C-alpha positions in Angstrom: 84.9 -15.3 -52.5 82.0 -12.7 -52.9 79.4 -12.4 -50.4 76.7 -14.1 -52.5 78.9 -17.2 -53.1 79.7 -17.1 -49.4 76.1 -16.8 -48.3 74.9 -19.7 -50.6 77.6 -21.9 -49.3 76.7 -21.2 -45.7 73.0 -21.7 -46.3 73.6 -25.0 -48.2 76.0 -26.3 -45.6 73.7 -26.1 -42.7 72.4 -29.7 -41.4 69.4 -30.0 -43.6 68.8 -31.0 -47.2 69.5 -28.2 -49.6 66.6 -25.9 -50.1 64.5 -27.6 -47.3 63.8 -24.4 -45.5 62.4 -23.1 -48.5 61.6 -19.2 -48.6 63.5 -18.7 -45.3 66.7 -19.5 -47.2 65.8 -16.8 -49.7 65.1 -14.3 -47.1 68.2 -15.1 -45.1 70.2 -14.8 -48.4 68.6 -11.3 -49.3 69.1 -10.1 -45.8 72.8 -11.1 -45.8 73.3 -9.6 -49.2 71.9 -6.2 -48.1 74.3 -6.3 -45.0 77.1 -7.8 -46.8 77.6 -10.4 -44.3 77.1 -14.1 -43.6 76.1 -13.3 -40.0 73.3 -10.7 -40.4 71.5 -9.0 -37.5 68.1 -7.3 -37.0 68.0 -4.3 -34.7 65.4 -2.1 -33.3 62.7 -2.9 -35.9 60.2 0.0 -36.5 56.9 0.5 -38.3 56.0 4.0 -39.2 52.1 4.5 -39.8 51.3 7.6 -41.8 47.7 8.8 -41.8 45.9 11.3 -44.1 42.7 12.1 -45.5 41.7 12.3 -49.2 39.5 14.9 -51.0 38.4 12.1 -53.3 36.4 10.6 -50.4 33.9 13.4 -50.8 32.7 11.8 -54.0 31.7 8.6 -52.0 34.5 6.3 -53.3 34.5 4.7 -49.8 31.7 3.3 -47.9 33.0 4.7 -44.8 32.9 8.4 -43.6 36.1 10.1 -43.7 35.8 10.8 -39.7 36.9 7.2 -39.4 40.4 8.3 -40.4 40.9 10.2 -37.1 38.9 7.9 -35.1 41.2 5.0 -36.0 44.3 7.2 -35.5 43.0 7.7 -31.8 42.5 3.9 -31.6 46.2 3.5 -32.6 47.0 6.0 -29.8 45.0 4.0 -27.3 46.8 0.8 -28.4 43.6 -1.1 -29.6 44.3 -1.6 -33.3 45.4 -4.6 -35.1 48.9 -3.0 -35.7 49.2 -2.1 -32.1 48.5 -5.7 -31.0 51.0 -7.3 -33.5 53.7 -4.6 -33.0 53.5 -5.3 -29.1 53.5 -9.1 -29.8 56.8 -9.0 -31.8 58.6 -6.1 -29.9 58.3 -3.7 -33.0 58.5 0.2 -32.3 55.6 1.7 -33.6 55.2 5.7 -34.5 51.8 7.2 -35.7 52.3 10.3 -38.0 49.7 12.7 -38.9 50.5 13.4 -42.5 47.4 15.3 -43.3 44.4 14.2 -41.3 41.4 16.3 -41.3 41.4 16.7 -37.5 43.6 18.3 -34.9 45.2 15.8 -32.5 46.0 17.0 -28.9 49.7 17.2 -28.3 49.5 14.7 -25.4 48.0 12.0 -27.8 51.5 11.1 -29.0 50.6 11.5 -32.6 53.5 13.0 -34.5 52.5 16.2 -36.2 53.6 16.4 -39.8 50.3 17.7 -41.3 50.7 19.0 -44.8 47.0 20.0 -45.1 43.6 18.8 -43.9 43.5 16.0 -46.7 44.5 16.3 -50.3 42.4 18.1 -52.8 39.5 16.4 -54.6 41.3 14.9 -57.7 38.1 15.1 -59.6 38.5 18.8 -59.6 42.2 19.5 -59.2 45.4 17.5 -58.6 45.7 15.9 -55.1 48.6 18.2 -54.3 51.1 20.7 -55.7 54.5 19.6 -56.8 56.0 21.7 -54.0 53.9 19.9 -51.4 54.5 16.6 -52.8 58.4 17.3 -52.5 57.9 18.4 -48.8 56.1 15.1 -48.1 58.8 13.0 -49.6 61.3 14.8 -47.4 59.2 14.4 -44.4 59.1 10.8 -44.9 62.7 10.6 -45.3 63.4 12.6 -42.1 61.4 10.1 -40.1 63.4 7.3 -41.3 66.5 9.0 -40.6 65.4 9.5 -37.0 64.8 5.7 -36.6 68.2 4.9 -38.2 70.1 7.2 -35.8 68.5 5.2 -32.9 70.0 2.0 -34.2 67.0 0.6 -36.4 68.2 -1.3 -39.4 64.7 -2.8 -40.4 61.8 -0.6 -41.2 58.2 -1.1 -42.5 55.5 1.2 -43.1 51.7 1.3 -42.6 48.9 3.8 -43.4 45.4 4.9 -42.4 43.3 7.1 -44.6 39.6 6.7 -45.6 39.4 6.6 -49.5 43.1 5.7 -50.0 42.6 2.7 -52.1 41.5 5.3 -54.7 44.9 6.9 -55.2 46.6 3.6 -55.0 44.5 2.2 -57.8 45.2 5.4 -59.9 49.1 5.2 -59.2 49.0 1.3 -60.2 47.0 2.2 -63.4 49.2 5.1 -64.4 52.6 3.3 -63.7 51.9 -0.1 -64.7 49.5 0.8 -67.6 47.0 -1.7 -66.3 43.2 -1.1 -67.1 41.5 0.8 -64.2 38.9 -1.7 -63.7 41.6 -4.2 -63.0 43.2 -2.0 -60.3 40.0 -0.9 -58.3 38.7 -3.3 -55.7 36.3 -3.2 -52.7 38.5 -1.1 -50.5 36.9 -0.8 -47.1 34.0 -2.9 -48.1 32.1 -1.8 -51.3 29.5 -4.0 -52.8 29.5 -4.7 -56.7 27.5 -1.5 -57.3 29.9 0.4 -55.1 32.9 -0.8 -56.9 31.4 0.0 -60.2 30.7 3.5 -59.0 34.2 4.0 -57.7 35.7 2.9 -60.8 33.6 5.3 -62.9 34.7 8.3 -60.7 38.4 7.3 -60.8 38.1 6.8 -64.7 37.0 10.4 -64.8 39.9 11.4 -62.6 42.4 9.4 -64.8 41.3 11.0 -67.9 41.5 14.5 -66.7 45.2 14.8 -66.2 48.3 13.8 -68.2 51.2 13.9 -65.7 54.6 12.5 -67.1 57.3 12.2 -64.4 56.8 9.9 -61.4 56.8 13.2 -59.1 54.0 14.6 -61.3 52.0 11.4 -61.2 52.5 11.2 -57.4 51.4 14.9 -56.8 48.5 14.4 -59.2 46.9 11.2 -57.9 48.7 10.3 -54.5 48.0 11.0 -50.9 50.1 12.7 -48.3 50.7 9.4 -46.5 51.6 7.8 -49.7 54.0 10.5 -50.7 55.7 10.3 -47.3 56.1 6.6 -47.3 57.5 6.9 -50.8 60.2 9.4 -49.5 60.6 7.0 -46.5 61.4 4.1 -48.7 64.0 6.2 -50.9 65.7 7.2 -47.6 65.7 3.7 -46.0 67.4 2.4 -49.4 70.1 5.3 -49.2 70.8 4.1 -45.5 70.9 0.6 -46.8 68.1 -0.5 -44.3 66.0 -3.7 -44.8 62.6 -2.4 -45.9 59.4 -4.4 -45.6 56.4 -3.6 -47.7 52.9 -3.9 -46.4 49.6 -4.2 -48.5 48.1 -2.5 -51.4 48.3 1.2 -50.4 51.7 1.1 -48.7 52.9 -1.0 -51.8 51.8 2.0 -54.1 54.4 4.1 -52.4 57.0 1.3 -53.1 55.7 1.4 -56.7 56.2 5.1 -56.9 59.7 5.0 -55.3 60.5 2.2 -57.8 59.6 4.4 -60.7 62.0 7.1 -59.2 64.7 4.7 -58.3 64.4 1.1 -59.4 67.1 -0.3 -57.0 64.8 0.2 -54.1 64.0 -3.4 -54.7 67.4 -4.7 -53.8 66.5 -3.9 -50.2 62.7 -4.7 -50.3 60.9 -7.6 -48.7 57.1 -7.9 -49.6 55.4 -9.1 -46.5 52.2 -10.5 -48.0 49.9 -10.5 -50.9 46.8 -8.7 -50.0 43.3 -9.5 -50.7 42.8 -6.2 -52.2 42.3 -6.7 -56.1 45.2 -4.7 -57.3 47.7 -5.8 -55.1 48.7 -9.0 -56.8 49.1 -7.0 -60.1 51.2 -4.5 -58.2 53.5 -7.3 -56.9 53.8 -8.9 -60.2 54.7 -5.6 -61.9 57.4 -5.2 -59.1 58.4 -8.8 -59.4 57.9 -9.1 -55.6 57.7 -12.5 -54.0 55.3 -12.1 -50.9 56.2 -13.9 -47.8 52.7 -14.5 -46.5 49.4 -15.4 -48.2 46.8 -14.7 -45.4 44.0 -13.1 -47.3 44.8 -9.9 -45.4 43.5 -6.4 -46.4 43.6 -4.4 -43.2 46.6 -2.2 -44.0 48.1 -0.4 -41.1 51.3 -2.3 -41.5 49.9 -5.4 -40.1 51.4 -7.5 -42.8 54.8 -6.2 -41.8 54.4 -7.0 -38.3 53.2 -10.5 -39.0 56.1 -11.4 -41.2 58.7 -9.8 -38.9 59.0 -13.2 -36.8 59.7 -15.0 -40.1 62.5 -12.7 -40.9 63.9 -13.3 -37.4 63.8 -17.0 -37.9 65.7 -16.6 -41.3 68.5 -14.8 -39.6 68.6 -17.1 -36.6 68.9 -20.3 -38.8 71.7 -18.7 -40.7 73.6 -17.7 -37.5 72.8 -20.5 -35.1 72.1 -23.7 -37.2 75.1 -26.0 -37.2 76.9 -27.0 -40.3 77.4 -30.6 -41.3 81.2 -30.6 -40.4 80.8 -28.9 -36.9 77.8 -31.2 -36.0 79.5 -34.4 -37.2 76.7 -35.1 -39.6 77.7 -36.9 -42.9 77.0 -34.6 -45.8 75.6 -36.8 -48.5 76.3 -34.2 -51.1 80.0 -35.1 -50.9 79.3 -38.8 -51.9 
């Protein structure tokens, strides 16, 4: 019997009507298939939050000043952000990584220094980063995943912080999925209608300026340091056969890029939620992702991953601990 058949039989033979645990059954099936066992386990869950600044923010594509990037990272350090609260609540290990913030964090802050620059270049004038820098970002992301894996982590998710980073995410969606840019661009950190129109106009000029072809070239041209590191992290997590949990719009743009490089990453990916950011539902549709939660979130930081995690625990627990009809002495009407 192959593992998929064995998992279906075990899920269906628990003391419940078939399919009555809904999406939990599909989550249990997927986790079991990833781990190739009917008794899957979750160990040392981790969320890596990558932070970086963006040159395109100089064009006013965000209503927030870029200084908020480093201010929010310090909020992470002090434990006061949404991701801190939810990671603590659910016992998730949290790492904060400086991928390219325009600020020098003190060593004692606990922020991991992986800085590739003080923000990407302004895409309106030149590509966000060089191909070589993009490759370095991908490898750095992979390195951080290996570190967690070596400490016994088998489930990992990713978050981000970076004023202006819905702009690269929108451009990556536009380029990879061939979706009109105006459908990809949303309110970000809180634009009004006029702000969204202005942002779309700036990004349209950026999109028309370049013609990269390969996924690596597209990522280097339009991406961010944090998005490139997340992309490398996703690819490495797949290589290590970990359970990978995607967050919202920006984090999912890294999954989108990784998918264009290696489509089988989806075999290990669970999408934590459907964001309220305009382009995220289009991104999920393109990736054929089935989000676990629909909570109108648009905070980022990996908060969707942290909120979805207890449901992944519940999926594994029911599969491992819920009695079957025979052992419980309950009549199985399916046999009538």
